[in-house]
C-alpha positions in Angstrom: 49.8 -37.1 0.4 51.4 -34.5 2.3 53.2 -31.2 1.1 56.5 -31.4 2.7 56.9 -27.0 3.8 60.3 -25.6 1.8 61.8 -22.4 0.5 59.8 -20.2 -1.8 60.5 -20.7 -6.1 62.9 -18.1 -7.8 62.7 -18.3 -11.8 65.5 -18.3 -14.4 65.7 -18.5 -18.5 66.6 -17.5 -22.0 64.4 -18.0 -25.1 67.2 -15.9 -27.5 69.8 -18.6 -26.6 67.3 -21.2 -27.5 66.6 -19.7 -30.9 70.3 -18.5 -31.5 71.8 -21.6 -31.1 73.2 -23.2 -34.5 71.0 -24.2 -37.4 69.0 -26.5 -37.4 68.4 -28.3 -40.9 64.5 -28.7 -41.3 62.0 -28.3 -44.4 60.4 -24.7 -44.9 57.3 -24.4 -42.2 54.6 -23.4 -44.9 55.5 -26.1 -47.3 54.0 -29.3 -45.2 51.0 -29.8 -42.0 52.9 -29.3 -38.5 51.0 -30.4 -35.7 52.1 -28.5 -32.5 51.3 -29.5 -29.2 50.3 -25.8 -26.3 53.5 -24.7 -24.4 53.7 -23.0 -21.5 56.8 -22.0 -21.3 56.5 -18.5 -22.9 55.8 -15.2 -22.4 54.6 -12.2 -25.1 54.7 -8.4 -24.4 52.8 -6.9 -27.5 54.0 -2.7 -27.9 55.6 -3.0 -24.4 52.1 -4.8 -22.3 51.9 -8.4 -21.3 49.8 -10.0 -23.5 47.9 -13.0 -20.8 45.3 -14.0 -23.0 48.6 -14.9 -25.7 48.8 -18.8 -26.5 52.3 -20.9 -27.2 52.7 -23.8 -29.4 56.3 -25.9 -30.0 57.4 -29.4 -31.3 60.4 -31.3 -29.5 63.4 -30.0 -30.3 61.4 -26.6 -30.8 62.2 -26.3 -34.6 59.2 -23.9 -35.1 57.4 -21.5 -31.6 54.1 -20.5 -33.1 52.8 -17.6 -31.1 49.1 -17.0 -30.9 48.7 -13.4 -30.0 45.7 -12.3 -27.3 44.3 -10.6 -30.4 44.0 -13.2 -32.5 47.3 -12.3 -34.5 49.4 -15.9 -34.9 53.1 -15.9 -36.0 55.8 -18.9 -36.4 59.1 -18.0 -35.1 61.3 -20.5 -36.8 64.0 -21.6 -35.6 66.4 -23.3 -38.5 65.6 -20.0 -40.9 65.7 -17.1 -37.6 62.6 -15.9 -39.5 58.9 -14.6 -38.0 56.4 -15.3 -40.5 52.5 -14.3 -40.2 49.9 -16.8 -39.8 47.2 -17.1 -42.6 44.1 -18.5 -40.0 42.0 -19.7 -42.1 44.9 -22.7 -42.8 45.4 -23.4 -38.8 43.4 -25.5 -37.1 42.8 -24.8 -33.7 42.6 -27.8 -31.1 42.4 -25.3 -28.5 43.8 -26.0 -25.9 45.6 -28.6 -26.7 47.3 -28.1 -30.3 47.2 -26.7 -32.8 47.8 -27.8 -36.6 49.5 -25.5 -39.5 48.2 -26.9 -42.9 50.5 -26.6 -46.1 50.6 -22.8 -46.9 50.1 -21.4 -43.5 52.9 -20.0 -42.9 52.7 -16.9 -45.0 56.2 -14.5 -46.1 59.0 -14.1 -43.6 58.7 -10.8 -42.2 61.4 -8.3 -43.0 64.0 -8.3 -40.2 63.5 -11.7 -38.9 63.8 -11.6 -35.1 66.5 -10.6 -33.0 67.8 -11.4 -29.6 67.1 -8.7 -27.1 68.3 -9.7 -23.5 67.0 -13.3 -23.0 64.5 -12.8 -25.3 63.7 -12.0 -28.6 61.7 -9.0 -30.6 60.2 -8.9 -33.7 57.2 -6.6 -35.6 54.4 -5.8 -38.5 53.7 -3.2 -39.9 51.2 -2.4 -36.5 52.8 -3.3 -33.3 55.8 -4.3 -31.9 56.2 -7.7 -30.1 58.6 -9.2 -27.6 59.1 -13.1 -26.8 60.9 -14.1 -23.8 60.3 -17.8 -22.3 58.9 -18.0 -18.9 61.5 -18.2 -16.1 62.0 -21.7 -14.8 60.4 -22.9 -11.4 62.9 -22.8 -9.3 62.7 -24.3 -5.3 60.1 -26.1 -3.0 56.4 -26.5 -5.4 53.2 -27.2 -4.8 51.4 -29.1 -7.8 49.0 -26.1 -7.8 52.4 -24.3 -8.4 53.1 -26.4 -11.2 50.2 -26.3 -13.3 49.9 -22.4 -13.3 53.6 -22.5 -14.5 53.3 -25.4 -17.0 49.5 -25.8 -18.2 50.6 -28.0 -20.7 51.1 -30.5 -17.8 47.2 -30.6 -16.9 46.7 -31.6 -20.7 49.2 -34.8 -20.4 47.6 -35.5 -17.1 44.3 -36.2 -18.3 45.7 -37.9 -21.3 47.6 -40.6 -18.9 45.5 -43.4 -17.1 47.6 -45.2 -14.6 48.0 -49.3 -13.8 45.1 -49.3 -11.3 47.0 -52.2 -8.9 49.6 -49.3 -8.5 47.5 -46.7 -7.6 45.9 -48.8 -4.8 49.8 -49.5 -3.8 50.9 -46.4 -2.8 47.5 -45.6 -1.5 48.1 -48.1 0.8 51.8 -47.5 1.6 53.4 -47.0 4.8 52.9 -44.0 6.9 57.0 -44.1 6.5 57.1 -43.7 2.8 57.9 -40.3 1.5 59.4 -39.1 -1.6 61.8 -36.3 -3.0 61.3 -35.3 -6.4 63.7 -33.2 -8.7 62.7 -31.7 -12.3 63.3 -29.1 -14.3 60.3 -26.9 -15.7 62.4 -26.1 -18.6 63.5 -30.2 -19.2 61.9 -31.8 -22.4 61.7 -35.1 -20.6 60.1 -33.6 -17.4 57.5 -31.9 -19.7 56.4 -35.7 -20.9 57.5 -37.8 -17.5 56.2 -35.5 -14.4 52.5 -35.1 -15.2 52.4 -38.8 -15.3 53.3 -38.8 -12.0 51.4 -36.4 -11.0 47.9 -38.0 -12.3 49.2 -41.3 -10.4 50.2 -38.7 -7.4 46.4 -37.1 -7.7 45.0 -40.6 -8.2 46.6 -41.9 -5.1 44.6 -39.3 -3.1 44.6 -39.8 0.6 47.9 -41.8 0.8 49.7 -41.8 3.6 53.1 -40.7 1.7 54.7 -37.7 2.0 56.0 -35.6 -1.4 58.3 -33.0 -1.6 58.6 -31.6 -5.5 61.7 -28.9 -6.1 62.4 -27.4 -9.5 66.0 -27.3 -10.3 67.6 -24.6 -12.7 69.0 -25.3 -16.3 72.5 -25.4 -14.7 72.3 -27.0 -11.6 74.7 -28.9 -10.5 76.1 -26.3 -7.7 73.1 -26.7 -6.4 72.7 -27.2 -2.8 70.2 -29.5 -2.7 71.2 -31.5 -6.1 74.3 -31.7 -4.1 72.8 -33.0 -0.8 71.1 -35.7 -2.4 73.9 -36.4 -5.4 71.2 -35.7 -8.2 72.8 -35.7 -11.3 69.5 -35.9 -13.7 66.1 -34.5 -14.1 63.5 -36.2 -14.0 64.6 -37.8 -10.1 62.9 -39.1 -8.3 64.3 -40.5 -4.8 62.4 -42.8 -2.4 62.4 -43.2 1.6 61.7 -45.6 4.2 61.5 -42.8 6.7 64.9 -41.9 7.2 66.6 -44.5 5.1 67.2 -43.9 1.3 65.4 -46.7 -0.5 65.7 -46.8 -4.4 65.2 -44.0 -7.3 63.4 -43.1 -10.6 65.6 -42.3 -13.4 65.2 -43.0 -16.8 63.0 -45.9 -18.0 61.8 -46.1 -14.3 59.5 -42.7 -15.8 57.8 -44.6 -18.2 54.9 -45.6 -15.8 55.8 -43.4 -12.9 52.8 -45.3 -10.1 54.2 -48.7 -10.8 58.2 -47.8 -10.2 57.1 -45.8 -7.4 54.7 -49.1 -5.9 57.7 -51.0 -6.0 60.2 -49.3 -4.0 58.0 -47.7 -1.0 57.1 -50.2 1.9 53.9 -51.4 2.1 51.5 -50.5 5.5 52.7 -53.2 8.2 55.6 -53.9 6.5 
């Protein structure tokens, strides 16, 4: 796989806007078992200092975001009630690194004051510390796979759980040397978080393919982005396949359920 050179990634984002967007009807997070997958989308500061060991877990949509600090303290940020609850660790099942299960009663009483918007993030405190959570700025620009996985470690987990179709992988390995693809996605996009890891796994298994690959991250509002306008990208994820300079097809919507098969149908085969 050949990665094309390009412009440097930039970043943007706001957790305060997400968590303050309308109330969402939901049950009390302390009253039922809740399984949440790992999320690489957030950053934690404790008393003004970055916590590099913090981990985050959230559902889709993110009605609850679980914050696990590096020193073992755990909290649930509950969007429907805008409350913060400390976790009872004895009622938390940590399937590191993939997911976290909160058993009934794991989320204790709400902390006084809940959380408050502060710039792009939210702030709350317990009796000992002040915590500041903000969304990790999304990746924007041309990216390597390594940059994507460093930013969004949950992508690696999803890759490990996917088995691409062997015949499609063989087809990708033997596509024409003129084959190339451009992939447009948003690291902030729930659909991309489900679909892009499947493609990355396929590309990983098709190691040695002559296909050139360009992966571009887009900001949340990308309608006027130059690269999106030039390529006619209206939604993410979108994959554009080329035979040399000629566009031969696009992957959108259901094409992403088995991206290796969709891509193999689009690309020219060697000798064709």
